C-alpha positions in Angstrom: 7.4 -32.3 -32.6 9.7 -29.8 -34.2 7.1 -27.4 -35.7 3.8 -26.4 -34.4 0.8 -27.3 -36.5 -0.4 -23.7 -36.6 3.0 -22.7 -38.2 2.6 -25.1 -41.1 1.5 -22.9 -44.0 0.7 -24.9 -47.1 -1.9 -27.6 -47.7 0.9 -29.8 -49.1 3.1 -29.3 -46.0 0.1 -30.2 -43.7 -0.5 -33.4 -45.6 3.2 -34.3 -45.4 3.1 -33.7 -41.6 0.0 -35.8 -41.4 1.7 -38.7 -43.2 4.7 -38.4 -40.9 2.4 -38.5 -37.8 0.6 -41.6 -39.1 4.0 -43.3 -39.6 4.9 -42.5 -36.0 1.6 -44.0 -34.8 2.5 -47.3 -36.4 5.4 -47.7 -34.0 4.4 -50.5 -31.6 6.9 -49.3 -29.0 5.1 -45.9 -28.7 3.7 -45.1 -25.3 0.0 -44.6 -24.9 0.6 -41.0 -23.8 2.8 -40.2 -26.9 0.2 -42.0 -29.1 -2.6 -39.8 -27.8 -0.4 -36.7 -28.2 0.3 -37.6 -31.8 -3.3 -38.5 -32.5 -4.5 -35.1 -31.2 -2.0 -33.3 -33.4 -3.0 -35.4 -36.4 -6.7 -34.8 -35.8 -6.1 -31.0 -35.6 -4.2 -31.1 -38.9 -6.9 -33.2 -40.5 -9.5 -30.6 -39.5 -7.3 -27.9 -41.0 -6.8 -29.7 -44.3 -10.5 -30.5 -44.5 -11.3 -26.8 -44.2 -8.8 -26.0 -46.9 -10.3 -28.6 -49.2 -13.9 -27.4 -48.5 -12.9 -23.9 -49.3 -11.2 -25.0 -52.5 -14.3 -27.0 -53.5 -16.5 -24.0 -52.9 -14.3 -21.8 -55.0 -14.3 -24.3 -57.9 -18.1 -24.7 -57.6 -18.5 -20.9 -57.8 -16.2 -20.6 -60.8 -18.0 -23.5 -62.5 -21.4 -21.9 -62.0 -20.4 -18.6 -63.6 
């Protein structure tokens, strides 16, 4: 993995990285150890993107309620 997930700044870049990781997981020749490593990284990114979306949803709700 060339860049660490904590170094990925934008939501869009995180989603692109997630898509890339999912493609890697489709490789039937991937070892179990590598699959688990990629899965952990993807799960961490998924949690980060979910937090970003939750924050955006809250901001939109607050703006709408004004």
